[in-house]
Wavefront OBJ file of the C-alpha trace (Angstrom):
o trace
v 5.651 12.941 -6.453
v 4.373 9.994 -4.439
v 4.164 11.232 -0.644
v 4.107 8.170 1.927
v 4.281 9.318 5.429
v 3.601 7.922 9.143
v 3.363 9.069 12.777
v 6.606 7.663 14.684
v 8.466 7.635 17.633
v 12.233 6.710 17.657
v 14.209 9.661 16.925
v 17.657 8.481 17.261
v 16.721 5.328 14.840
v 14.919 7.620 12.532
v 18.016 9.851 12.314
v 20.195 7.052 12.132
v 18.423 5.688 9.190
v 17.908 9.104 7.325
v 22.029 9.584 7.534
v 22.819 5.903 6.292
v 25.471 6.850 3.852
v 26.147 2.819 3.032
v 22.842 2.668 1.283
v 22.995 5.964 -0.241
v 25.246 7.535 -2.825
v 24.517 11.150 -1.305
v 23.068 12.369 1.585
v 22.293 16.190 2.641
v 20.294 18.248 4.773
v 18.962 21.144 2.942
v 16.696 22.676 5.450
v 16.187 22.631 9.248
v 14.240 25.021 11.180
v 12.785 25.535 14.649
v 15.580 23.473 16.262
v 18.330 24.632 18.437
v 20.882 21.913 16.963
v 22.351 22.110 13.657
v 22.789 18.423 13.095
v 19.805 15.756 12.395
v 20.332 13.547 15.523
v 20.443 16.877 17.634
v 17.251 18.074 16.120
v 15.234 14.963 16.463
v 16.578 14.433 20.174
v 14.978 17.953 20.897
v 11.696 16.868 19.443
v 11.905 13.982 21.886
v 12.815 15.921 24.813
v 9.845 18.205 24.006
v 7.263 15.391 23.657
v 8.328 13.990 27.366
v 6.371 16.836 28.844
v 3.206 15.287 26.853
v 1.345 11.947 26.739
v 2.246 11.750 22.962
v 4.388 8.759 21.895
v 4.404 9.481 18.284
v 5.913 12.755 18.316
v 7.340 12.699 14.827
v 5.550 13.066 11.494
v 7.894 11.528 8.743
v 6.950 11.633 4.909
v 8.995 10.566 1.860
v 8.820 12.635 -1.311
v 9.510 10.566 -4.158
v 9.463 11.813 -7.898
v 8.935 9.509 -10.576
v 11.733 7.598 -12.341
v 13.773 9.744 -14.841
v 12.621 12.988 -13.429
v 15.240 15.185 -11.223
v 13.890 17.289 -8.908
v 15.818 20.273 -7.485
v 16.303 21.447 -3.915
v 13.904 23.847 -4.457
v 11.220 21.572 -5.924
v 11.608 19.422 -2.776
v 11.182 22.586 -0.766
v 8.156 23.433 -2.443
v 6.786 20.039 -1.856
v 7.740 19.975 1.910
v 5.891 23.309 2.388
v 3.061 22.056 0.522
v 2.856 19.042 2.444
v 3.090 20.857 5.939
v 0.320 23.524 4.683
v -1.815 20.680 3.840
v -1.771 19.093 7.202
v -1.437 22.159 9.308
v 2.307 21.780 10.279
v 3.402 25.191 8.795
v 4.545 26.678 11.929
v 6.286 23.254 13.513
v 10.025 22.292 13.585
v 11.382 20.618 10.602
v 14.018 19.034 8.638
v 14.604 18.295 4.974
v 16.802 15.598 3.729
v 17.878 14.761 0.249
v 19.022 11.347 -0.612
v 20.440 10.166 -3.915
v 20.586 6.309 -4.761
v 21.190 4.700 -7.858
v 20.627 7.777 -10.128
v 17.492 9.057 -8.555
v 16.911 11.713 -5.987
v 14.268 11.684 -3.068
v 13.612 13.452 -0.055
v 12.348 13.087 3.450
v 10.591 15.577 5.403
v 10.753 15.122 9.344
v 8.275 17.321 11.445
v 7.702 17.628 15.334
v 4.081 17.167 16.136
v 4.459 18.718 19.323
v 2.955 22.531 19.502
v 5.295 24.233 21.915
v 2.894 26.935 22.811
v -0.156 24.269 24.095
v 2.291 21.381 24.822
v -0.099 19.204 22.956
v 0.684 16.959 19.859
v -1.287 18.290 16.560
v -3.710 15.723 15.176
v -3.227 14.540 11.681
v -6.888 13.506 10.871
v -7.090 11.487 7.496
v -3.155 12.431 6.251
v -3.003 9.576 4.262
v -6.049 10.683 2.051
v -5.034 14.295 2.003
v -1.272 13.654 1.063
v -2.924 11.169 -1.606
v -4.896 13.935 -3.201
v -1.839 16.405 -2.766
v 0.540 13.909 -4.633
v -2.003 13.753 -7.595
v -2.010 17.673 -7.765
v 2.038 17.694 -7.661
v 1.885 15.164 -10.728
v -0.612 17.163 -12.616
v 1.260 20.378 -11.744
v 4.500 19.243 -13.144
v 2.648 17.480 -16.034
v 4.345 14.121 -15.089
v 2.336 10.966 -16.055
v -0.065 9.641 -13.306
v 0.640 6.409 -11.832
v -2.146 3.776 -12.123
v -2.272 4.040 -8.295
v -3.413 7.658 -8.642
v -5.680 7.247 -11.816
v -8.017 5.648 -9.809
v -8.278 5.256 -6.048
v -9.893 1.769 -5.993
v -7.376 -0.150 -7.925
v -4.269 -0.459 -5.567
v -1.092 -0.935 -7.297
v -0.106 -4.829 -7.091
v 3.535 -3.671 -7.053
v 3.340 -1.856 -3.701
v 4.786 -3.696 -0.637
v 5.154 -3.336 2.978
v 8.476 -2.803 5.010
v 7.961 -6.423 6.322
v 7.649 -7.991 2.954
v 10.500 -5.976 1.884
v 12.838 -7.197 4.559
v 11.562 -10.831 4.274
v 12.526 -10.741 0.517
v 15.666 -9.335 1.261
v 16.631 -12.104 3.308
v 15.608 -14.742 0.689
v 17.663 -12.801 -1.977
v 14.524 -12.134 -4.195
v 13.065 -8.683 -5.088
v 9.863 -7.982 -3.341
v 8.292 -7.042 -6.754
v 9.155 -10.037 -8.664
v 7.887 -12.210 -5.581
v 4.459 -10.271 -5.747
v 4.001 -10.447 -9.194
v 4.723 -14.073 -8.961
v 2.183 -14.615 -6.419
v -0.484 -12.400 -8.240
v 0.261 -14.301 -11.638
v -0.779 -17.586 -10.124
v -3.697 -16.118 -8.592
v -4.803 -14.712 -12.048
v -4.532 -18.081 -13.843
v -6.068 -19.966 -11.171
v -10.065 -20.471 -10.104
v -9.740 -22.969 -7.397
v -7.511 -24.475 -4.631
v -6.170 -27.574 -6.843
v -5.145 -25.047 -10.034
v -3.837 -22.380 -7.635
v -1.745 -24.893 -5.797
v -0.407 -26.012 -9.386
v 0.552 -22.565 -10.431
v 2.370 -22.216 -7.309
v 4.260 -25.260 -7.454
v 5.593 -24.431 -10.690
v 7.267 -21.607 -9.367
v 8.796 -23.746 -6.375
v 6.224 -22.889 -3.779
v 3.876 -25.183 -1.831
v 0.801 -24.227 -0.226
v 0.085 -25.116 3.497
v -2.301 -24.076 6.402
v -0.711 -21.267 8.846
v -1.244 -21.284 12.329
v -3.320 -18.079 12.270
v -2.678 -16.680 8.770
v -4.937 -19.224 6.678
v -3.044 -20.031 3.708
v 0.603 -20.017 3.327
v 3.299 -20.885 0.946
v 6.618 -22.372 1.502
v 9.362 -22.101 -0.658
v 12.262 -24.940 -1.511
v 14.503 -22.821 1.357
v 11.716 -23.244 4.180
v 10.774 -19.682 3.744
v 6.850 -18.636 4.580
v 4.661 -16.302 2.804
v 0.807 -15.338 3.566
v -0.973 -15.717 0.343
v -3.367 -13.082 1.402
v -0.579 -10.823 1.884
v 1.341 -11.303 -1.262
v -1.529 -11.859 -3.707
v -2.953 -8.501 -2.255
v -6.094 -10.268 -1.674
v -8.642 -10.192 1.579
v -8.416 -13.044 3.736
v -12.199 -13.508 2.956
v -11.349 -13.481 -0.784
v -8.597 -16.063 -0.377
v -10.987 -18.374 1.266
v -14.060 -17.621 -0.899
v -11.790 -18.892 -3.934
v -9.609 -21.679 -2.528
v -12.036 -22.922 0.453
v -10.966 -24.172 3.987
v -7.042 -24.045 4.779
v -7.792 -27.084 6.989
v -7.584 -29.101 4.003
v -3.890 -28.717 3.668
v -0.925 -30.011 5.433
v 0.510 -28.316 8.211
v 3.433 -25.769 7.620
v 5.709 -28.104 9.165
v 4.682 -31.268 7.251
v 4.856 -29.536 4.111
v 8.189 -28.076 5.156
v 9.470 -31.613 5.760
v 8.178 -32.959 2.345
v 9.940 -30.077 0.540
v 13.194 -30.602 2.598
v 13.302 -34.128 1.669
v 12.869 -33.195 -1.856
v 15.476 -30.968 -2.127
v 19.021 -32.626 -1.697
v 22.374 -31.234 -1.465
v 23.239 -31.168 -4.951
v 20.289 -28.835 -5.817
v 20.991 -26.429 -2.781
v 24.534 -26.332 -4.070
v 23.434 -25.403 -7.510
v 21.354 -22.702 -6.239
v 24.475 -21.395 -4.078
v 26.575 -21.785 -7.115
v 24.381 -19.756 -9.204
v 23.961 -17.181 -6.654
v 27.764 -16.577 -6.155
v 28.283 -16.732 -9.520
v 25.711 -13.603 -10.172
v 27.067 -11.794 -6.891
v 30.519 -12.010 -8.600
v 29.212 -10.926 -11.989
v 27.703 -7.781 -10.197
v 31.126 -6.997 -8.272
v 32.570 -4.742 -10.885
v 29.321 -2.686 -10.817
v 29.491 -2.299 -7.411
v 33.034 -1.367 -7.416
v 32.453 1.167 -9.962
v 29.495 2.606 -8.232
v 31.948 2.929 -5.019
v 34.428 4.884 -7.000
v 31.814 7.058 -8.617
v 30.083 7.964 -5.407
v 33.400 8.599 -3.894
v 34.572 10.867 -6.392
v 31.076 12.795 -6.861
v 31.069 13.323 -3.066
v 34.683 14.682 -3.689
v 33.510 17.009 -6.409
v 30.748 18.347 -4.467
v 32.992 18.963 -1.536
v 35.584 20.762 -3.738
v 32.492 22.954 -5.388
v 31.261 23.763 -2.062
v 34.707 24.730 -0.668
v 35.486 26.953 -3.449
v 32.219 28.596 -3.475
v 32.481 29.302 0.372
v 36.141 30.711 -0.550
v 34.927 32.906 -3.403
v 31.716 34.040 -1.350
v 34.361 35.169 1.638
v 36.442 37.103 -1.337
v 33.309 38.581 -2.837
v 32.134 39.725 0.584
v 35.649 41.326 1.224
v 35.383 43.330 -2.016
v 31.985 44.263 -1.296
v 32.653 45.241 2.429
v 35.736 47.490 0.978
v 33.242 49.653 -0.872
v 32.134 50.914 2.332
v 34.243 53.765 3.451
v 34.747 54.539 7.317
v 35.407 57.605 8.984
v 34.695 60.911 7.631
v 34.539 59.843 4.149
v 31.755 57.503 5.284
v 29.952 60.125 7.117
v 30.249 62.165 3.909
v 28.902 59.134 2.037
v 25.951 58.851 4.120
v 25.135 62.668 3.967
v 25.237 62.119 0.201
v 23.377 59.040 -0.188
v 26.098 57.134 -1.968
v 26.684 54.726 1.277
v 22.808 53.848 0.214
v 23.700 53.238 -3.282
v 26.856 51.185 -2.216
v 24.771 49.052 -0.068
v 21.983 48.599 -2.842
v 24.671 47.777 -5.140
v 26.183 45.144 -2.784
v 22.856 43.425 -2.227
v 22.137 42.986 -5.517
v 25.785 41.515 -6.410
v 25.112 39.100 -3.284
v 21.766 37.966 -4.587
v 23.402 37.352 -8.233
v 26.355 35.594 -6.541
v 23.714 33.299 -4.335
v 21.808 32.536 -7.843
v 24.975 31.767 -9.528
v 26.291 29.213 -6.795
v 22.745 27.642 -6.781
v 22.825 26.998 -10.537
v 26.550 25.678 -10.579
v 25.590 23.219 -7.669
v 22.462 22.038 -9.567
v 24.196 21.736 -13.035
v 26.647 19.530 -10.911
v 24.200 17.326 -9.510
v 22.118 16.777 -12.580
v 25.641 15.735 -14.542
v 26.737 13.456 -11.682
v 22.974 11.987 -11.753
v 23.205 11.451 -15.553
v 26.073 9.697 -15.141
v 24.859 7.454 -12.236
v 21.715 6.703 -14.372
v 23.975 5.165 -17.102
v 25.559 2.951 -14.709
v 22.488 1.828 -13.211
v 21.068 0.974 -16.408
v 24.019 -1.423 -17.241
v 23.028 -2.746 -13.944
v 19.691 -3.516 -14.772
v 20.577 -5.088 -17.857
v 22.938 -7.549 -16.252
v 20.190 -8.040 -13.673
v 17.534 -8.940 -16.380
v 19.987 -11.534 -18.058
v 20.661 -12.995 -14.264
v 16.761 -13.197 -13.849
v 16.653 -15.034 -17.083
v 19.287 -17.416 -15.724
v 17.640 -17.747 -12.439
v 14.098 -18.531 -14.088
v 15.865 -21.535 -15.960
v 17.510 -22.571 -12.786
v 13.975 -22.561 -11.303
v 12.306 -24.764 -14.191
v 15.390 -27.065 -13.553
v 14.906 -27.432 -9.971
v 11.247 -27.606 -10.274
v 11.610 -30.510 -12.941
v 13.878 -32.367 -10.474
v 11.307 -32.195 -7.565
v 8.704 -33.287 -10.017
v 10.788 -36.125 -10.711
v 11.539 -36.575 -7.094
v 8.167 -36.693 -6.048
v 6.766 -39.308 -8.894
v 10.008 -41.624 -7.622
v 8.683 -41.045 -4.358
v 5.035 -42.216 -5.177
v 6.047 -45.145 -7.169
v 8.499 -46.502 -4.322
v 5.563 -46.123 -1.973
v 3.231 -47.932 -4.211
v 5.568 -50.966 -4.938
v 6.237 -51.030 -1.009
v 2.650 -51.085 -0.428
v 2.152 -53.967 -3.240
v 4.500 -56.127 -1.766
v 3.156 -55.474 1.401
v -0.147 -56.497 0.668
v 0.549 -59.333 -1.579
v -0.907 -60.476 -5.155
v -4.168 -61.700 -3.529
v -4.943 -58.508 -1.870
v -4.769 -56.580 -5.381
v -7.248 -58.790 -6.999
l 1 2 3 4 5 6 7 8 9 10 11 12 13 14 15 16 17 18 19 20 21 22 23 24 25 26 27 28 29 30 31 32 33 34 35 36 37 38 39 40 41 42 43 44 45 46 47 48 49 50 51 52 53 54 55 56 57 58 59 60 61 62 63 64 65 66 67 68 69 70 71 72 73 74 75 76 77 78 79 80 81 82 83 84 85 86 87 88 89 90 91 92 93 94 95 96 97 98 99 100 101 102 103 104 105 106 107 108 109 110 111 112 113 114 115 116 117 118 119 120 121 122 123 124 125 126 127 128 129 130 131 132 133 134 135 136 137 138 139 140 141 142 143 144 145 146 147 148 149 150 151 152 153 154 155 156 157 158 159 160 161 162 163 164 165 166 167 168 169 170 171 172 173 174 175 176 177 178 179 180 181 182 183 184 185 186 187 188 189 190 191 192 193 194 195 196 197 198 199 200 201 202 203 204 205 206 207 208 209 210 211 212 213 214 215 216 217 218 219 220 221 222 223 224 225 226 227 228 229 230 231 232 233 234 235 236 237 238 239 240 241 242 243 244 245 246 247 248 249 250 251 252 253 254 255 256 257 258 259 260 261 262 263 264 265 266 267 268 269 270 271 272 273 274 275 276 277 278 279 280 281 282 283 284 285 286 287 288 289 290 291 292 293 294 295 296 297 298 299 300 301 302 303 304 305 306 307 308 309 310 311 312 313 314 315 316 317 318 319 320 321 322 323 324 325 326 327 328 329 330 331 332 333 334 335 336 337 338 339 340 341 342 343 344 345 346 347 348 349 350 351 352 353 354 355 356 357 358 359 360 361 362 363 364 365 366 367 368 369 370 371 372 373 374 375 376 377 378 379 380 381 382 383 384 385 386 387 388 389 390 391 392 393 394 395 396 397 398 399 400 401 402 403 404 405 406 407 408 409 410 411 412 413 414 415 416 417 418 419 420 421 422 423 424 425
């Protein structure tokens, strides 16, 4: 599975994020060890309190465990992966929490570990942890027989679909999938070999090159949003400069933004909004179905948990009833039947625990399949909407081209009128 980790602070913010049930169908803390608190917020606050006695600011190690799409990993599978992560980095004895998230028919996990060694009151150093986790990620893929993603097949080829949190947040603000945006920039980069061709390729998609204040080449869309060319193409700044030349040849961001804004009139903006509103409305039934499904699934899990807890109490009562008390109990101890009864009870308890675990796994797998079916329908609808958006973008671009041509023609006519016929000769 893909392992993405960081050293960080912000205990309260991290706990809020990990327990956010608005963006996740199901959330469960399946393991928590080494903390006095029973909830995640209290546990991470404990880690923060311990860190106050040290100079360490990034006192938490946070790692996400992401299986490949279509693979359902059990709780024990995530526990095993978390143990391997801790062992790989020398964090085996540290307090930790393991949280499961389910969203869009997929399961992934988050491992949070305190870096502060309580014995030495020093932070455990994690040198080259990203490289170590990359190697461990490949081992886990191979151990499970999963197909290796391209990024793990060869380390020197970065997956172009990887994007940072900043890029994700920016794309969310503009209502565009960041993977789609990154593909757009890379496709334009691959089909161009100089500034003019790259500029034309981007403008065909409604993006206009400009010079940034500090980031060199930037692109501006019809809504005035800014994108760093180097970041979104996945290229180094020196490689961008080598192919495109100096950014000083381009207009400033403000000038380009004014030019674009002058091209896009209220009718075009209204059309874009209408399409977005229509797509939002078309997705609403799926979102309502998702809400109803998540509510029902949570209820099913709560009922199963309640029934299992009650059954465990009843079965425990039955097992305890087999142990005689008083003189009969003393006689049983002398004859050895007391020990035999304990062994029988222990074997039954272990069997019941395994039975409850299997029931829970069966329910989770069935719910995930149900959720995946809904997500497939959502994807199909988004593909259809994507085709419609592409058609809209083509229409807008044609409008912009016509508007630009009209603007140039009007300027030429005004220039000729100003200069007069004699000057033209």
